[in-house]
C-alpha positions, 0 to 999 in steps of 0.5 A, a space after each residue: 500500500 502506498 501513502 503520501 509521496 509514494 512512501 510504502 506503509 510503515 507496516 508496524 514500524 516507526 517512521 523516522 523522517 530526516 530532513 537534510 542529508 548533510 553530515 548530521 543527517 547522513 551520520 544518523 541515517 547510517 547509524 540507524 539500522 534497526 528494523 524498528 524504523 522506516 527511515 525517510 531521507 529528504 533533501 533538496 539534492 540527490 547527493 551528499 556534498 563533502 563541504 570541507 573540500 569545496 575550497 579545492 573546487 574553487 581553486 580548480 584542484 578537484 572536480 565537483 564529482 570528487 566530493 559528491 556522493 549519491 544518496 541512492 548509492 550509499 543506501 542502495 542495500 538498505 531495507 525500509 529506507 526511502 529517499 525523496 528529493 524535495 524541500 521541507 516547507 512546514 511542520 505541524 507538530 500537533 498532528 505529526 505532519 511534515 509539508 514538503 514541496 511534493 506532498 505531506 508526510 506523517 511521521 513518528 519522529 522528525 529530525 531537522 538537519 538542514 545545516 545553515 546558510 552563510 552567516 554575515 553577522 548582520 553585515 548587509 554590505 558583505 552579503 551584497 558584495 561578496 561570494 558565498 561558499 556553501 555548496 557546489 554551485 557557489 564553488 563553481 561560481 567562485 572558480 569561474 570568477 577567479 579564472 575570469 579575473 586572470 583572463 581580464 588581468 592578462 588583457 588589460 594594460 592599466 596597472 590599477 585595473 590589473 592590481 584590482 583584478 589580481 587581489 583576492 579578499 577572503 572574509 573569515 579566518 575559519 577553516 574554510 577561509 584559511 584553506 582557501 587562502 592557502 590554496 590560492 597561494 599554491 595556485 600563485 606559486 605552482 599553477 599560474 606561472 605556467 598557465 599565464 607566463 605573460 602575467 606577473 604573478 607576483 602582483 597577485 595579492 591574497 588578503 585574509 580578513 578576520 574579526 581580530 586581524 588582517 593578514 596579507 600574502 
């Protein structure tokens, strides 16, 4: 018997719905193997993204496919496990119902593991003028912008324009910011001199901006 969203009947099991297939949702889904649960994993994407390596996608060190792992492959041998690609929209806890973009689903247990968006800490200027780095599409956008900057720098004879195009400011000195700064420095030393031999790579500047310091490289 099929129910909402084409999920089979629970058949006496408890239905655990996990919203979000990031590190938290994925870890929970892999740990719960008891036959007492029917597990439903909901996510906007059909794959898990290993976010710690997004900076390498930005600097063209790896392709997105190297850090993207399809849920259906991860859980292909699991029974009573169902995956649906959708967006969670509203929870009705008094009725144990979850409304999604593809229908409404009843649950016995609900886990929200949707992660977070980029936090600008109330700085509207940063949100409007910077590029975020939380998912694959943003990483590819960053990569294209970086490479396009070098192409434009190669084609201009204006020193100020070239200096601006070869200046990269990273806001945030956490793990991602530090790794990205280091990857850009490696690009400057090993990759760009070969790819852009007519460009003075020494003019490239990497600026790391943090709440407590400002580092120049």
